[in-house]
C-alpha angles and dihedrals in degrees: 000000000000095000128088090244122100093201123051130178128233116205124197103196098203112095093181093071108118098205131023123173126180120201113203127186123223126212090282090051091247112145127228126180141223119201130204134161147120090286090069130062114268091240092074090073118097094210118055097229136104091238119084109254124181134179117241113201106205121148116231109276093014128118124218135171118225128184128212123196120194137182130181141166089214128059113301125228124161111209096178122187123181119190145120121303094254093053094047094046091049090052089051090050092052090048089051091052092052091047091047091055089051093048090049094052093048095046091049089051091049097049094040093054093044087057091048091049093056089047100050101018092221109155090212088075091052092051089047094052092051091048093050091047093055090044089055092048091049095050095043091048091053087053092048096241097120089057091047099047110017108037109005092154096048109075092168092060090046088058098042095046090065087066101033100048097051090048092051090047090055093046096046091042095054092046091049088053090048094057098034094054095037088234092172090061099041101036120012091182094057088044091060091047089060090069093042092054092056092062096077089054089055089049089051089052091053093052089047092053091053092048099251097135096167096059090040089055092047093054091043096051097041094048092046089056091049093048091047090056091043091053089051096049097043098062089047090055093045092046091053088055090059105262100138100194087067089078091065091048091049093051093045094049092045090057090053092049091051088055092049092047092054091045091052091048087054090052089050089051092240088119124036123257107252139130092279098050091039093055101036092107090053091047090048094049092047092053090042095053092048092050091046089055088056088047092055091050091048090049092052091050093048093049090047092053092047090051092050091048090050091051091049091050091048 
Protein backbone atom coordinates (compact mmCIF):
# COMPACT_ATOMS: atom_id res chain seq x y z
CA UNK A 1 0.00 0.00 0.00
CA UNK A 2 1.77 3.13 -1.25
CA UNK A 3 -1.04 5.51 -0.24
CA UNK A 4 -1.56 7.26 3.10
CA UNK A 5 -4.84 5.35 3.64
CA UNK A 6 -5.05 2.25 5.85
CA UNK A 7 -8.25 0.99 4.19
CA UNK A 8 -8.61 0.65 0.42
CA UNK A 9 -11.52 -0.62 -1.67
CA UNK A 10 -11.46 -3.30 -4.35
CA UNK A 11 -14.20 -3.10 -6.95
CA UNK A 12 -15.17 -5.98 -9.26
CA UNK A 13 -17.22 -4.27 -12.00
CA UNK A 14 -19.19 -7.30 -13.19
CA UNK A 15 -22.62 -7.54 -11.47
CA UNK A 16 -23.55 -10.80 -13.24
CA UNK A 17 -21.04 -12.87 -11.21
CA UNK A 18 -23.00 -15.46 -9.21
CA UNK A 19 -20.47 -15.96 -6.43
CA UNK A 20 -17.67 -13.72 -5.18
CA UNK A 21 -15.61 -14.49 -2.08
CA UNK A 22 -12.76 -12.38 -0.69
CA UNK A 23 -10.17 -13.97 1.63
CA UNK A 24 -8.40 -11.43 3.86
CA UNK A 25 -5.45 -12.08 6.22
CA UNK A 26 -5.24 -10.64 9.74
CA UNK A 27 -2.06 -9.65 11.60
CA UNK A 28 -1.34 -13.32 12.35
CA UNK A 29 -1.79 -14.14 8.63
CA UNK A 30 -4.96 -16.13 9.37
CA UNK A 31 -7.53 -15.74 6.58
CA UNK A 32 -11.23 -14.96 6.96
CA UNK A 33 -13.73 -14.62 4.12
CA UNK A 34 -16.61 -12.41 3.01
CA UNK A 35 -19.09 -13.78 0.47
CA UNK A 36 -21.36 -11.95 -1.96
CA UNK A 37 -23.21 -12.95 -5.11
CA UNK A 38 -26.54 -13.28 -6.85
CA UNK A 39 -27.35 -16.32 -4.69
CA UNK A 40 -27.61 -14.03 -1.64
CA UNK A 41 -30.02 -11.13 -0.91
CA UNK A 42 -28.74 -7.75 -1.99
CA UNK A 43 -28.96 -6.46 1.61
CA UNK A 44 -25.87 -8.47 2.68
CA UNK A 45 -23.66 -6.04 0.75
CA UNK A 46 -21.99 -3.26 2.70
CA UNK A 47 -21.98 -0.89 -0.28
CA UNK A 48 -25.28 -0.18 -2.02
CA UNK A 49 -24.10 -0.81 -5.57
CA UNK A 50 -24.48 -3.64 -8.13
CA UNK A 51 -20.69 -4.03 -8.38
CA UNK A 52 -18.87 -6.18 -5.84
CA UNK A 53 -16.98 -3.89 -3.47
CA UNK A 54 -14.82 -5.08 -0.56
CA UNK A 55 -12.72 -3.34 2.07
CA UNK A 56 -8.99 -4.10 2.06
CA UNK A 57 -7.30 -3.33 5.36
CA UNK A 58 -3.64 -2.70 4.57
CA UNK A 59 -1.62 -0.23 6.60
CA UNK A 60 0.30 2.37 4.63
CA UNK A 61 3.62 0.90 3.48
CA UNK A 62 2.50 -2.67 4.29
CA UNK A 63 2.10 -5.59 1.88
CA UNK A 64 -0.70 -8.18 2.10
CA UNK A 65 -1.91 -10.98 -0.14
CA UNK A 66 -5.68 -11.31 -0.71
CA UNK A 67 -7.52 -14.02 -2.63
CA UNK A 68 -10.72 -13.69 -4.64
CA UNK A 69 -12.84 -16.68 -5.68
CA UNK A 70 -15.53 -16.25 -8.35
CA UNK A 71 -18.15 -18.43 -10.04
CA UNK A 72 -20.65 -17.59 -12.77
CA UNK A 73 -23.00 -19.26 -15.22
CA UNK A 74 -22.32 -16.48 -17.70
CA UNK A 75 -18.99 -15.43 -19.21
CA UNK A 76 -16.44 -14.35 -16.60
CA UNK A 77 -14.36 -11.21 -16.76
CA UNK A 78 -12.62 -9.68 -13.77
CA UNK A 79 -12.29 -5.91 -14.17
CA UNK A 80 -10.59 -5.29 -10.80
CA UNK A 81 -9.94 -1.79 -9.54
CA UNK A 82 -8.20 -1.06 -6.23
CA UNK A 83 -8.14 2.51 -4.94
CA UNK A 84 -9.15 4.80 -2.09
CA UNK A 85 -12.77 5.08 -1.01
CA UNK A 86 -13.21 8.54 -2.55
CA UNK A 87 -11.96 7.42 -5.96
CA UNK A 88 -14.12 4.28 -6.06
CA UNK A 89 -17.26 6.09 -4.89
CA UNK A 90 -16.73 8.84 -7.48
CA UNK A 91 -16.45 6.20 -10.19
CA UNK A 92 -19.70 4.65 -8.95
CA UNK A 93 -21.39 8.07 -9.04
CA UNK A 94 -20.28 8.67 -12.64
CA UNK A 95 -21.49 5.21 -13.62
CA UNK A 96 -24.85 5.98 -12.00
CA UNK A 97 -25.17 9.21 -13.99
CA UNK A 98 -24.53 7.39 -17.29
CA UNK A 99 -27.03 4.67 -16.38
CA UNK A 100 -29.57 7.29 -15.31
CA UNK A 101 -29.34 9.02 -18.70
CA UNK A 102 -29.94 5.66 -20.40
CA UNK A 103 -32.92 4.80 -18.16
CA UNK A 104 -34.39 8.24 -18.82
CA UNK A 105 -34.15 7.92 -22.59
CA UNK A 106 -35.74 4.47 -22.59
CA UNK A 107 -38.58 5.44 -20.22
CA UNK A 108 -39.38 8.55 -22.28
CA UNK A 109 -39.51 6.40 -25.43
CA UNK A 110 -41.83 3.88 -23.71
CA UNK A 111 -44.32 6.41 -22.34
CA UNK A 112 -44.27 8.54 -25.50
CA UNK A 113 -45.10 5.57 -27.72
CA UNK A 114 -47.81 4.34 -25.33
CA UNK A 115 -49.44 7.76 -25.72
CA UNK A 116 -49.12 7.56 -29.51
CA UNK A 117 -50.64 4.05 -29.49
CA UNK A 118 -53.76 5.21 -27.67
CA UNK A 119 -53.98 8.12 -30.12
CA UNK A 120 -53.65 6.24 -33.43
CA UNK A 121 -54.44 2.65 -32.31
CA UNK A 122 -51.68 1.23 -34.49
CA UNK A 123 -50.56 -2.14 -33.06
CA UNK A 124 -47.01 -1.50 -34.25
CA UNK A 125 -46.61 0.98 -31.42
CA UNK A 126 -47.77 -1.63 -28.92
CA UNK A 127 -45.28 -4.21 -30.19
CA UNK A 128 -42.59 -1.54 -30.10
CA UNK A 129 -43.34 -0.57 -26.49
CA UNK A 130 -43.15 -4.20 -25.36
CA UNK A 131 -39.86 -4.67 -27.24
CA UNK A 132 -38.30 -1.54 -25.70
CA UNK A 133 -39.51 -2.58 -22.24
CA UNK A 134 -37.78 -5.97 -22.46
CA UNK A 135 -34.68 -4.31 -23.90
CA UNK A 136 -34.60 -2.00 -20.87
CA UNK A 137 -35.05 -4.93 -18.46
CA UNK A 138 -32.25 -6.86 -20.21
CA UNK A 139 -29.75 -4.03 -20.10
CA UNK A 140 -30.54 -3.03 -16.51
CA UNK A 141 -30.30 -6.67 -15.42
CA UNK A 142 -26.84 -6.97 -16.99
CA UNK A 143 -25.83 -3.91 -14.97
CA UNK A 144 -27.33 -5.38 -11.78
CA UNK A 145 -29.89 -2.61 -11.22
CA UNK A 146 -32.99 -4.84 -11.36
CA UNK A 147 -31.56 -6.95 -8.53
CA UNK A 148 -30.71 -3.83 -6.55
CA UNK A 149 -34.01 -1.96 -6.94
CA UNK A 150 -36.77 -4.36 -8.08
CA UNK A 151 -36.22 -7.73 -6.36
CA UNK A 152 -33.32 -7.38 -3.88
CA UNK A 153 -34.64 -10.24 -1.73
CA UNK A 154 -35.19 -12.67 -4.61
CA UNK A 155 -31.80 -14.04 -5.76
CA UNK A 156 -33.45 -16.76 -7.86
CA UNK A 157 -35.27 -14.19 -9.99
CA UNK A 158 -32.03 -12.21 -10.31
CA UNK A 159 -30.42 -15.31 -11.84
CA UNK A 160 -33.32 -16.33 -14.09
CA UNK A 161 -33.98 -12.85 -15.46
CA UNK A 162 -30.56 -12.86 -17.17
CA UNK A 163 -31.91 -15.68 -19.37
CA UNK A 164 -35.60 -14.75 -19.62
CA UNK A 165 -35.27 -11.04 -20.48
CA UNK A 166 -32.83 -11.48 -23.43
CA UNK A 167 -35.04 -14.24 -24.86
CA UNK A 168 -38.14 -12.06 -24.62
CA UNK A 169 -36.21 -9.18 -26.19
CA UNK A 170 -35.35 -11.38 -29.16
CA UNK A 171 -38.93 -12.68 -29.55
CA UNK A 172 -40.63 -9.29 -29.22
CA UNK A 173 -38.00 -7.66 -31.43
CA UNK A 174 -38.45 -10.07 -34.32
CA UNK A 175 -42.26 -9.84 -34.10
CA UNK A 176 -42.10 -6.04 -34.04
CA UNK A 177 -39.99 -6.22 -37.21
CA UNK A 178 -42.48 -8.64 -38.77
CA UNK A 179 -45.42 -6.27 -38.36
CA UNK A 180 -43.53 -3.02 -38.89
CA UNK A 181 -42.06 -4.15 -42.23
CA UNK A 182 -45.19 -6.05 -43.35
CA UNK A 183 -42.97 -9.09 -43.86
CA UNK A 184 -45.97 -11.33 -44.54
CA UNK A 185 -46.90 -9.22 -47.56
CA UNK A 186 -43.42 -8.63 -48.98
CA UNK A 187 -41.74 -11.99 -48.21
CA UNK A 188 -43.87 -14.97 -47.10
CA UNK A 189 -40.74 -17.11 -46.70
CA UNK A 190 -39.10 -14.69 -44.26
CA UNK A 191 -42.44 -14.41 -42.48
CA UNK A 192 -42.43 -18.14 -41.78
CA UNK A 193 -38.82 -17.98 -40.58
CA UNK A 194 -39.91 -15.56 -37.84
CA UNK A 195 -41.82 -18.36 -36.12
CA UNK A 196 -39.03 -20.89 -36.69
CA UNK A 197 -36.46 -18.63 -35.04
CA UNK A 198 -38.54 -18.42 -31.87
CA UNK A 199 -38.25 -22.19 -31.27
CA UNK A 200 -34.64 -22.14 -29.94
CA UNK A 201 -35.71 -19.55 -27.35
CA UNK A 202 -38.42 -21.93 -26.17
CA UNK A 203 -35.81 -24.71 -25.97
CA UNK A 204 -33.62 -22.38 -23.91
CA UNK A 205 -36.57 -21.80 -21.57
CA UNK A 206 -37.01 -25.57 -21.13
CA UNK A 207 -33.34 -26.09 -20.19
CA UNK A 208 -33.63 -23.14 -17.80
CA UNK A 209 -36.67 -24.66 -16.05
CA UNK A 210 -34.78 -27.92 -15.50
CA UNK A 211 -31.73 -26.09 -14.15
CA UNK A 212 -29.37 -26.68 -17.07
CA UNK A 213 -28.03 -23.13 -17.29
CA UNK A 214 -25.13 -23.98 -19.60
CA UNK A 215 -27.27 -25.41 -22.43
CA UNK A 216 -29.83 -22.66 -21.88
CA UNK A 217 -27.09 -20.06 -22.35
CA UNK A 218 -25.76 -21.82 -25.47
CA UNK A 219 -29.18 -21.83 -27.17
CA UNK A 220 -29.81 -18.24 -26.07
CA UNK A 221 -26.51 -16.86 -27.41
CA UNK A 222 -26.48 -18.81 -30.68
CA UNK A 223 -30.08 -17.94 -31.51
CA UNK A 224 -29.51 -14.30 -30.61
CA UNK A 225 -26.68 -14.21 -33.16
CA UNK A 226 -28.89 -15.81 -35.83
CA UNK A 227 -31.80 -13.44 -35.14
CA UNK A 228 -29.46 -10.43 -35.21
CA UNK A 229 -28.32 -11.40 -38.72
CA UNK A 230 -31.91 -12.20 -39.75
CA UNK A 231 -33.11 -8.77 -38.58
CA UNK A 232 -30.32 -7.17 -40.62
CA UNK A 233 -31.05 -9.09 -43.83
CA UNK A 234 -34.86 -8.76 -43.70
CA UNK A 235 -35.07 -4.94 -43.93
CA UNK A 236 -32.58 -5.02 -46.82
CA UNK A 237 -34.88 -7.45 -48.69
CA UNK A 238 -37.99 -5.39 -47.88
CA UNK A 239 -36.28 -2.11 -48.83
CA UNK A 240 -35.31 -3.51 -52.24
CA UNK A 241 -39.01 -4.28 -52.79
CA UNK A 242 -39.87 -0.62 -52.34
CA UNK A 243 -41.01 -0.30 -48.72
CA UNK A 244 -39.26 2.94 -47.71
CA UNK A 245 -39.67 2.75 -43.87
CA UNK A 246 -37.33 -0.27 -43.98
CA UNK A 247 -34.37 2.12 -44.36
CA UNK A 248 -35.01 3.58 -40.89
CA UNK A 249 -35.25 0.11 -39.41
CA UNK A 250 -32.02 -0.92 -41.15
CA UNK A 251 -30.08 2.10 -39.83
CA UNK A 252 -31.50 1.69 -36.30
CA UNK A 253 -30.71 -2.01 -36.11
CA UNK A 254 -27.23 -1.43 -37.54
CA UNK A 255 -26.47 0.99 -34.69
CA UNK A 256 -27.48 -1.68 -32.18
CA UNK A 257 -25.31 -4.30 -33.90
CA UNK A 258 -22.32 -1.94 -33.81
CA UNK A 259 -22.79 -1.65 -30.05
CA UNK A 260 -22.99 -5.43 -29.69
CA UNK A 261 -19.89 -5.90 -31.89
CA UNK A 262 -17.80 -3.54 -29.74
CA UNK A 263 -19.12 -5.20 -26.56
CA UNK A 264 -18.12 -8.65 -27.86
CA UNK A 265 -14.64 -7.39 -28.82
CA UNK A 266 -14.32 -6.18 -25.23
CA UNK A 267 -15.31 -9.65 -23.96
CA UNK A 268 -12.71 -11.20 -26.27
CA UNK A 269 -10.10 -8.77 -24.87
CA UNK A 270 -9.48 -7.27 -28.30
CA UNK A 271 -10.66 -3.93 -26.91
CA UNK A 272 -9.97 -2.70 -23.36
CA UNK A 273 -12.59 -2.79 -20.60
CA UNK A 274 -13.65 0.81 -19.95
CA UNK A 275 -16.82 2.87 -19.62
CA UNK A 276 -17.20 3.15 -23.40
CA UNK A 277 -16.82 -0.55 -24.25
CA UNK A 278 -18.83 -1.55 -21.19
CA UNK A 279 -21.82 0.61 -22.16
CA UNK A 280 -21.80 0.23 -25.95
CA UNK A 281 -24.89 -2.01 -25.89
CA UNK A 282 -26.78 0.60 -23.86
CA UNK A 283 -25.60 3.35 -26.22
CA UNK A 284 -26.60 1.23 -29.22
CA UNK A 285 -30.06 0.39 -27.85
CA UNK A 286 -30.71 4.03 -26.90
CA UNK A 287 -29.86 5.24 -30.43
CA UNK A 288 -31.80 2.33 -31.92
CA UNK A 289 -34.99 3.06 -29.98
CA UNK A 290 -34.89 6.77 -30.89
CA UNK A 291 -34.40 5.98 -34.58
CA UNK A 292 -37.19 3.38 -34.51
CA UNK A 293 -39.53 6.02 -33.09
CA UNK A 294 -38.73 8.15 -36.15
CA UNK A 295 -39.28 5.06 -38.30
CA UNK A 296 -42.74 4.52 -36.84
CA UNK A 297 -43.68 8.14 -37.46
CA UNK A 298 -42.38 7.91 -41.04
CA UNK A 299 -44.36 4.71 -41.58
CA UNK A 300 -47.57 6.35 -40.38
CA UNK A 301 -47.00 9.34 -42.68
CA UNK A 302 -46.30 7.13 -45.70
CA UNK A 303 -49.41 5.01 -45.11
CA UNK A 304 -51.47 8.18 -44.63
CA UNK A 305 -50.24 9.61 -47.93
CA UNK A 306 -50.89 6.31 -49.73
CA UNK A 307 -54.43 6.26 -48.33
CA UNK A 308 -55.04 9.85 -49.46
CA UNK A 309 -53.69 9.07 -52.93
CA UNK A 310 -55.94 6.00 -53.17
CA UNK A 311 -58.98 8.08 -52.20
CA UNK A 312 -58.09 10.73 -54.80
CA UNK A 313 -57.70 8.06 -57.49
CA UNK A 314 -61.02 6.49 -56.47
